[in-house]
C-alpha positions as a printed Julia matrix, in Angstrom:
265×3 Matrix{Float64}:
   2.22   -4.14   -2.69
   4.85   -4.03    0.07
   3.95   -2.83    3.52
   5.85   -3.8     6.67
   5.56   -2.03   10.02
   6.03    1.75    9.99
   5.16    5.05   11.64
   2.74    7.42    9.88
   2.66   11.14   10.7
  -0.24   13.16    9.36
  -3.37   15.17    9.88
  -7.03   14.32   10.47
  -9.69   16.69    9.15
 -13.47   16.62    9.6
 -15.95   18.84    7.83
 -19.66   18.85    8.57
 -21.59   20.19    5.59
 -25.13   20.59    6.96
 -27.3    21.7     8.61
 -24.58   23.65   10.46
 -21.18   23.9     8.79
 -18.28   22.94   11.04
 -14.64   22.09   10.4
 -11.81   20.78   12.56
  -8.32   19.4    12.04
  -5.49   18.12   14.19
  -2.1    16.46   13.79
  -1.83   12.76   14.58
   0.48    9.81   14.25
  -0.37    6.13   13.87
   1.47    2.86   13.85
   1.14    0.47   10.95
   2.03   -2.97   12.31
   2.18   -6.39   10.75
   0.23   -8.31   13.42
   2.67  -11.21   13.13
   5.62   -8.89   13.88
   4.27   -7.49   17.15
   6.29   -9.71   19.52
   9.47   -9.02   17.52
   8.77   -5.27   17.5
   8.34   -5.36   21.26
  11.75   -7.0    21.63
  13.47   -4.68   19.15
  12.1    -1.34   20.36
  12.78    0.11   23.8
   9.87    2.56   23.71
   7.22    0.13   22.43
   5.75   -2.97   24.07
   3.15   -5.54   23.09
   0.48   -6.32   25.69
   2.38   -4.59   28.49
   3.0    -1.03   29.69
   5.54    1.26   28.03
   5.69    4.8    26.7
   3.97    3.33   23.63
   2.16    0.01   23.65
  -0.4    -2.0    21.76
  -2.78   -4.29   23.64
  -4.94   -6.87   21.91
  -7.68   -6.2    24.49
  -8.19   -2.75   22.89
  -9.41   -4.33   19.64
 -12.04   -6.69   18.31
 -14.28   -8.14   21.0
 -12.05   -6.66   23.71
 -11.32  -10.1    25.17
  -7.63  -10.15   24.3
  -8.03  -12.59   21.41
  -4.99  -12.68   19.13
  -5.39  -10.09   16.38
  -4.74  -12.55   13.56
  -7.29  -14.99   14.96
  -9.88  -12.26   15.35
  -9.45  -10.87   11.83
  -9.34  -14.29   10.22
 -12.58  -15.22   11.96
 -14.21  -12.26   10.21
 -12.61  -13.12    6.85
 -13.85  -16.68    7.15
 -17.38  -15.48    7.96
 -17.27  -13.38    4.78
 -16.21  -16.36    2.68
 -12.71  -14.96    2.16
  -9.43  -16.83    2.36
  -7.19  -16.64    5.41
  -3.42  -16.83    5.78
  -2.48  -13.54    4.12
  -0.6   -10.63    5.66
  -2.63   -8.46    8.07
  -1.52   -4.91    8.85
  -3.21   -2.82   11.52
  -3.21    1.0    11.33
  -3.98    2.44   14.75
  -2.86    4.89   17.38
  -0.97    3.06   20.15
  -1.52    3.46   23.84
   0.52    6.34   25.19
   1.47    5.95   28.86
  -1.21    3.26   29.06
  -4.09    5.19   27.47
  -5.59    4.93   24.01
  -8.78    5.87   22.22
  -9.06    5.05   18.53
 -12.13    6.42   16.73
 -11.02    4.32   13.75
  -8.56    1.46   13.39
  -8.05   -0.15    9.99
  -6.88   -3.68    9.14
  -5.47   -4.18    5.64
  -5.97   -7.86    4.78
  -3.8    -9.31    2.02
  -4.34  -12.24   -0.3
  -2.74  -15.45    1.02
  -0.62  -15.74   -2.11
   0.44  -12.07   -1.89
   0.02   -9.47   -4.6
  -2.43   -7.09   -2.99
  -5.39   -6.57   -0.68
  -8.44   -8.78   -0.56
 -10.35   -6.86    2.13
 -10.29   -3.89    4.51
 -11.73   -4.12    8.03
 -12.74   -0.75    9.51
 -13.07   -0.89   13.31
 -15.02    2.06   14.75
 -15.2     3.03   18.43
 -17.46    5.64   19.99
 -17.14    7.58   23.23
 -19.9     5.48   24.82
 -17.63    2.45   25.14
 -19.01    0.64   22.1
 -17.22   -0.81   19.08
 -18.35   -2.04   15.67
 -16.55   -3.1    12.49
 -17.23   -3.06    8.76
 -15.54   -5.73    6.63
 -15.47   -4.81    2.94
 -13.86   -6.99    0.26
 -11.67   -5.15   -2.24
 -13.35   -5.14   -5.64
 -10.67   -4.77   -8.3
 -13.29   -3.24  -10.6
 -13.6    -0.32   -8.16
  -9.86    0.43   -7.95
  -8.62    3.68   -9.41
  -4.87    3.27   -9.63
  -3.62    3.2    -6.04
  -7.02    4.23   -4.66
  -9.68    1.82   -3.45
 -13.36    2.85   -3.48
 -15.7     1.08   -1.03
 -19.09    1.67    0.56
 -21.52    0.21    3.06
 -24.54    1.12    5.16
 -23.98    2.73    8.55
 -25.11    0.53   11.46
 -23.32    2.04   14.44
 -23.84    5.22   16.47
 -20.71    7.38   16.42
 -21.5    11.09   16.58
 -24.49   12.14   18.73
 -25.29   14.65   15.97
 -25.65   12.15   13.11
 -28.46    9.71   12.31
 -27.96    5.97   11.89
 -29.81    5.87    8.56
 -26.81    6.81    6.43
 -24.19    5.29    4.14
 -20.4     5.48    4.18
 -18.2     6.0     1.13
 -14.55    5.07    1.69
 -11.69    6.24   -0.51
  -8.42    4.63    0.52
  -4.86    4.92   -0.73
  -3.39    1.99    1.21
   0.02    1.95    2.89
   2.91    0.82    0.72
   6.61    0.7     1.57
   7.4     2.01   -1.92
   5.07    5.0    -1.62
   5.28    7.38    1.34
   1.72    8.68    1.31
  -1.37    7.12    2.87
  -4.91    8.48    2.71
  -8.24    7.37    4.15
 -11.27    9.47    3.2
 -14.79    8.83    4.5
 -18.02   10.53    3.42
 -21.22    9.99    5.41
 -24.34   10.42    3.27
 -28.07   10.46    3.92
 -30.91   10.5     1.4
 -30.15   14.13    0.53
 -26.41   13.7    -0.04
 -23.15   14.21    1.83
 -23.41   15.33    5.47
 -19.88   14.81    6.76
 -16.44   14.22    5.27
 -13.41   13.01    7.21
  -9.9    12.18    6.12
  -6.49   11.07    7.31
  -3.5    12.15    5.22
  -0.18   10.79    6.46
   3.43   10.2     5.47
   5.43    7.09    6.16
   8.49    7.05    8.45
  10.71    4.14    9.57
   9.56    2.66   12.87
  12.34    3.02   15.43
  12.94    4.39   18.91
  14.21    7.74   17.63
  11.1     8.21   15.48
   8.83    7.24   18.39
  10.55    9.67   20.73
  10.21   12.47   18.18
   6.51   11.63   17.69
   5.94   11.75   21.45
   7.49   15.19   21.86
   5.98   16.65   18.67
   2.49   15.23   19.49
   2.54   15.17   23.32
  -0.14   12.99   24.97
  -1.86   12.54   21.61
  -4.46    9.97   22.64
  -5.54   12.11   25.61
  -5.9    15.1    23.3
  -8.01   13.13   20.8
 -10.7    12.29   23.35
 -10.63   15.85   24.71
 -10.96   17.27   21.18
 -13.95   15.04   20.43
 -15.86   16.4    23.43
 -14.8    20.0    22.76
 -15.96   19.85   19.14
 -19.22   18.23   20.23
 -19.83   21.19   22.53
 -19.15   23.61   19.67
 -21.61   21.76   17.43
 -24.26   21.84   20.15
 -23.77   25.6    20.52
 -24.29   25.93   16.76
 -27.66   24.24   17.13
 -26.93   20.67   16.05
 -29.65   18.28   17.22
 -28.56   15.67   19.77
 -29.36   11.98   19.19
 -29.24    9.63   22.16
 -27.01    6.58   21.91
 -28.89    3.39   20.94
 -27.68   -0.11   21.86
 -24.75   -1.41   19.83
 -25.67   -3.67   16.89
 -26.31   -7.3    17.8
 -23.69   -8.37   15.27
 -20.25   -6.88   16.09
 -19.18   -6.91   12.42
 -21.07   -5.78    9.33
 -19.93   -7.69    6.24
 -20.43   -5.73    3.02
 -22.43   -7.6     0.4
 -24.84   -9.14    2.89
 -28.49   -8.07    2.93
 -27.98   -5.56    5.76
 -24.98   -3.78    4.24
């Protein structure tokens, strides 16, 4: 599997199935970056900077523990805690800061085997609008692959939507990024004891990462990260009007990362 840094243009859709049906969709773009290439990308691109202001930028303080720890060090700490090998390629899929502002409901780290040849784990980093962040690290089980698609699951431990309970499970269906295949898809289903409650997906197409592509993304998706946070609050208001029951935000989990396969996952 070949990846490399790239730009992905696509669409996010959410569909709530019960008790009130609700659907939304909006266009987005994300950067897929090899974490080891970030300093070089910052030097090569005029419109993108690493850990400093630009039209587009990526800051390590926006991820992980929020303390500015190097992305590779942070991810490898989680891999080591899960008993997985370190030293492989790590690619981060995330929306960059735009004019200094970013909010990423979901960032995804694709963690490769040290010897190459494919993925050994996916780290899903979830942020909510209450300033909290939690991650789910799930090893890739080759027995659960369906061609290019990876199937994963884990228990939900983190409050995201104020209209969903904590006592749920996530099913992930991922078609990972690949330089030889333009499409990328991440599908998530949130389930309770009665079945599926919410489905969400990102469907995107790969583009070369360059200044011209970044400029086009800026003008075709103006102030994207500002619009994402505004859309979240607008859709929450619409759900409340439809009668969805509000759940208050509990404290964030004591452990910042849930590792699939442990007793609490």
